C-alpha positions in Angstrom: 0.0 0.0 0.0 1.2 3.5 -0.8 -0.5 6.5 0.8 0.4 10.1 1.2 -0.8 12.0 4.3 -0.7 15.6 5.2 1.7 16.3 8.1 1.4 19.4 10.3 4.5 19.4 12.6 3.0 22.1 14.8 4.4 24.6 17.3 6.6 24.3 20.4 7.5 20.6 21.0 5.5 19.7 17.9 8.4 19.2 15.5 10.3 17.1 18.0 7.6 14.7 18.7 6.6 14.6 15.0 10.1 13.7 14.0 10.2 10.8 16.5 6.7 9.6 15.3 7.6 9.7 11.6 10.8 7.7 12.3 8.7 5.0 14.0 6.1 5.0 11.2 8.9 4.6 8.6 10.4 1.7 10.6 7.0 0.1 10.5 7.2 0.1 6.7 3.7 1.4 6.3 4.2 2.7 2.7 3.4 6.2 3.8 4.8 9.4 2.3 4.3 12.9 3.7 3.3 16.3 2.5 4.5 18.7 5.1 2.3 21.8 5.7 2.2 24.5 8.3 -0.4 25.8 10.8 -0.4 27.8 14.0 2.3 30.2 15.0 4.8 28.8 12.6 2.4 29.5 9.7 1.5 32.9 11.1 5.2 33.9 11.1 5.8 32.6 7.6 2.6 33.7 5.8 0.6 35.9 8.1 -2.1 33.2 8.4 -2.7 30.7 11.2 -4.3 28.3 8.8 -3.0 28.9 5.2 -5.0 27.7 2.2 -2.3 25.3 1.0 -2.7 23.4 4.3 -6.4 23.1 3.9 -5.9 22.0 0.3 -3.4 19.3 1.3 -5.8 17.9 3.9 -8.6 17.9 1.4 -6.4 16.2 -1.2 -5.0 13.4 1.0 -8.1 13.1 3.3 -5.8 12.1 6.2 -3.6 14.3 8.4 -1.3 13.8 11.3 -1.0 16.9 13.4 1.2 18.1 16.2 0.1 20.6 18.9 -0.8 24.1 17.6 -0.8 27.4 19.4 -3.6 29.9 18.9 -2.6 33.3 20.0 -4.5 34.6 23.0 -6.6 37.7 22.2 -6.5 39.6 19.0 -9.7 37.9 17.7 -8.0 34.7 16.7 -10.3 31.6 16.5 -9.1 28.3 17.7 -7.3 26.5 14.9 -8.6 23.1 16.0 -12.2 24.3 16.0 -11.7 25.9 12.6 -10.3 22.6 11.2 -13.2 20.6 12.7 -15.8 22.9 11.2 -14.1 23.3 7.8 -13.9 19.5 7.2 -17.0 18.6 9.3 -15.0 16.4 11.5 -18.0 15.5 13.6 -16.5 12.6 15.7 -13.8 13.3 18.2 -12.6 9.9 19.4 -10.4 9.9 22.5 -9.1 6.5 23.8 -7.8 6.3 27.3 -5.7 3.2 27.9 -3.5 2.3 30.9 0.2 1.9 30.2 2.7 0.5 32.7 5.1 2.7 34.6 3.1 6.0 34.4 2.3 6.3 38.1 -1.4 6.7 37.3 -4.0 5.9 39.9 -5.4 3.1 37.9 -3.8 0.3 35.8 -6.8 -1.2 34.1 -8.4 1.6 32.2 -9.6 1.0 28.6 -12.3 3.6 27.8 -13.1 5.3 24.5 -14.9 8.7 24.6 -16.8 9.6 21.5 -17.5 13.3 21.5 -19.7 15.3 19.1 -17.3 17.8 17.6 -19.2 20.4 15.6 -22.2 21.7 17.5 -23.6 22.0 21.0 -22.2 24.6 23.4 -19.1 25.2 21.3 -21.0 26.7 18.3 -20.5 30.2 19.7 -23.9 31.1 18.4 -26.1 33.7 20.0 -23.4 35.0 22.3 -24.2 38.4 23.7 -23.4 40.5 26.7 -25.7 43.2 28.0 -24.6 46.9 27.7 -24.1 47.1 31.4 -21.8 44.0 31.3 -24.0 42.2 33.9 -25.6 39.5 31.8 -23.9 37.1 29.3 -25.8 34.8 27.0 -24.6 31.9 24.9 -26.8 29.3 23.1 -26.5 25.5 23.0 -27.8 24.0 19.7 -28.0 20.3 19.2 -29.6 18.8 16.1 -31.2 15.4 15.4 -28.7 15.0 12.5 -25.7 15.8 14.7 -26.9 13.6 17.6 -27.8 10.7 15.3 -24.5 10.5 13.5 -22.3 10.7 16.6 -24.4 8.1 18.5 -24.4 5.8 15.5 -20.6 6.3 15.1 -20.1 5.2 18.7 -22.2 2.1 18.3 -20.5 1.2 15.0 -17.1 1.7 16.7 -18.2 -0.5 19.5 -19.2 -3.3 17.1 -16.0 -2.9 15.1 -13.7 -3.0 18.1 -15.6 -5.8 19.9 -16.8 -3.5 22.8 -19.6 -4.5 25.0 -21.3 -1.3 26.3 -22.1 2.2 25.2 -22.9 4.8 27.8 -24.7 8.0 26.7 -23.8 10.9 29.0 -26.2 13.8 29.2 -27.9 16.5 31.4 -31.5 16.0 30.1 -32.9 16.3 33.6 -32.1 20.0 33.5 -31.3 21.0 29.9 -34.5 19.3 28.8 -34.4 20.5 25.1 -30.8 20.4 23.9 -29.6 17.5 26.1 -33.0 15.8 26.0 -32.9 15.6 22.2 -29.5 14.0 22.3 -30.7 11.4 24.9 -33.8 10.6 23.0 -31.9 10.0 19.8 -29.4 7.8 21.7 -32.2 5.7 23.1 -33.7 5.3 19.6 -30.4 4.2 17.9 -29.4 1.9 20.8 -32.4 -0.3 19.8 -30.7 -1.0 16.5 -27.8 -2.6 18.3 -29.2 -5.2 20.7 -25.9 -6.9 21.0 -24.4 -3.8 22.7 -25.4 -3.0 26.2 -26.8 0.5 26.4 -26.6 2.7 29.5 -27.4 6.4 30.1 -25.9 8.6 32.8 -26.2 12.2 33.9 -22.9 14.0 33.4 -22.2 14.9 37.1 -22.8 11.3 38.2 -20.6 10.1 35.2 -17.7 12.2 36.5 -18.0 10.7 40.0 -18.4 7.1 38.7 -15.3 7.5 36.4 -13.2 8.4 39.5 -14.7 5.7 41.7 -15.4 2.8 39.4 -13.9 3.5 35.9 -14.0 -0.2 35.0 -17.8 0.1 34.5 -17.2 2.2 31.3 -16.4 0.9 27.9 -17.5 3.4 25.2 -18.9 6.8 26.2 -20.8 8.9 23.8 -21.8 12.5 24.6 -22.1 16.1 23.3 -19.4 18.6 22.7 -18.9 20.3 26.0 -19.4 17.2 28.2 -17.1 15.2 25.9 -14.3 17.8 26.2 -14.4 17.5 30.0 -14.9 13.8 30.2 -12.1 12.9 27.8 -9.6 14.9 29.8 -10.9 13.3 33.0 -10.3 9.9 31.4 -6.8 11.0 30.3 -6.1 11.9 33.9 -7.0 8.3 34.9 -4.2 6.9 32.8 -1.5 9.5 33.6 -2.4 12.7 31.8 -2.5 14.2 28.3 0.9 12.9 27.5 -0.8 9.6 26.7 -3.9 11.0 25.1 -4.4 10.7 21.3 -7.3 12.4 19.6 -9.0 11.3 16.4 -11.2 13.8 14.5 -13.3 11.9 12.0 -15.6 13.1 9.2 -16.9 11.6 6.0 -14.4 13.3 3.8 -11.3 13.7 6.0 -9.7 12.6 9.3 -7.1 14.4 11.4 -5.2 12.6 14.1 -3.4 14.6 16.8 -1.8 14.8 20.2 -4.4 16.6 22.3 -1.9 18.2 24.7 -0.5 21.7 24.2 2.6 22.9 22.5 4.6 23.1 25.8 6.8 26.0 24.8 8.5 25.8 28.2 10.3 22.6 27.2 10.5 23.1 23.4 14.0 22.4 22.2 15.1 20.5 25.3 14.6 17.1 23.8 12.5 15.8 26.7 9.0 15.9 25.3 7.0 12.7 25.5 6.0 11.6 21.9 3.4 9.0 23.1 0.2 11.0 22.5 1.2 11.6 18.9 2.5 8.0 18.5 -0.8 6.7 19.8 -2.7 9.0 17.4 -0.5 7.6 14.6 -1.5 4.1 15.7 -5.2 5.1 15.4 -4.5 6.6 12.0 -3.0 3.3 10.9 -6.3 1.6 12.1 -8.2 4.1 10.0 -6.1 3.3 7.0 -6.8 -0.4 7.3 -3.4 -1.2 8.8 -4.7 -2.5 12.1 -1.9 -5.0 12.6 0.7 -2.2 12.3 -1.3 0.0 14.7 -1.3 -2.8 17.2 2.4 -3.4 16.7 3.1 0.2 17.5 1.0 0.2 20.7 2.6 -3.0 21.8 6.1 -1.5 21.2 5.2 1.5 23.4 4.0 -0.9 26.1 7.1 -3.0 25.8 9.4 0.0 26.0 7.7 1.3 29.0 8.1 -2.0 30.8 11.5 -3.1 29.7 13.5 0.0 28.7 12.9 2.6 31.4 16.1 4.4 30.7 14.9 5.2 27.2 11.5 6.8 28.1 11.1 10.5 28.9 11.3 12.0 32.4 7.5 12.8 32.7 6.8 9.1 32.9 9.6 8.3 35.3 12.4 7.6 32.7 15.9 9.0 32.1 15.7 9.3 28.4 14.8 11.8 25.7 12.3 12.2 22.9 15.0 10.8 20.6 15.9 7.9 22.8 12.3 7.0 23.2 11.9 7.0 19.4 15.1 5.0 19.0 13.8 2.3 21.3 10.5 2.1 19.4 12.2 1.9 16.0 14.2 -1.0 17.3 11.1 -2.8 18.5 8.9 -2.3 15.5 11.7 -3.5 13.2 12.2 -6.7 15.2 
């Protein structure tokens, strides 16, 4: 198989972790080639645009992109680059796996939860925002649609079937937000009937947060709306050791962007100690998406094996003595073996 993907190295530590990730992908012999394009602060400095048209064109052409962390300048009217990409390509499903890895000093060691978050509507639409003239009252609208709710719930159930999962939990706040959250819950109940082989559960979001901390093993696949999904997916990342182990998959019908969900960490950029795991795990998810499931699993197993048996090579944030480069070297050695 030969496939070209768009690669956005990103800002801060982005180029360092992207370099390590691409070295490992090359060692896996995936038949991938790369078109490098810019976004974020790097792009702004080069072209005056946070998200240049050639970058959008490359993603549209190749339909798959691997993206490092990007920095959106604070203030100045700049819109989040990630939100812009999701809307531009209608990347309606944000898939966030949280899987326990050894040696991370996390509170749990048996987590395997996938959060499927609606990515394009809900509270993040930024519609109807206003503030009164006296500055005392602020208003922002939540808009969920039957179409948006249906496709994200169906995506979650189809993912559960594809990956052999047993349960889907719809997380909502329909007891209070009876319209917007109620619509989502009703749609979830309807679609769940089409998948009798998958156990369906529904849970109010505040209880879901508590249950995730107390008994995370009861969750398998979580499906929810945009705001709740943003919060819950980070909570799940915390259960396995933090955002350094958190990949993010943004899936639409015409394109898919795979990313590390953590920030660009400018404070450690250039020091060679950034953990590449989140981007590597996103790359593994990308391989699954491209039909190279065995290679994706091989990459995940190499990460696990390195964390157990080669502690000197892993980065300091997960208790090792190594660097971004040594972590990459250890993985290259394993996937070639």
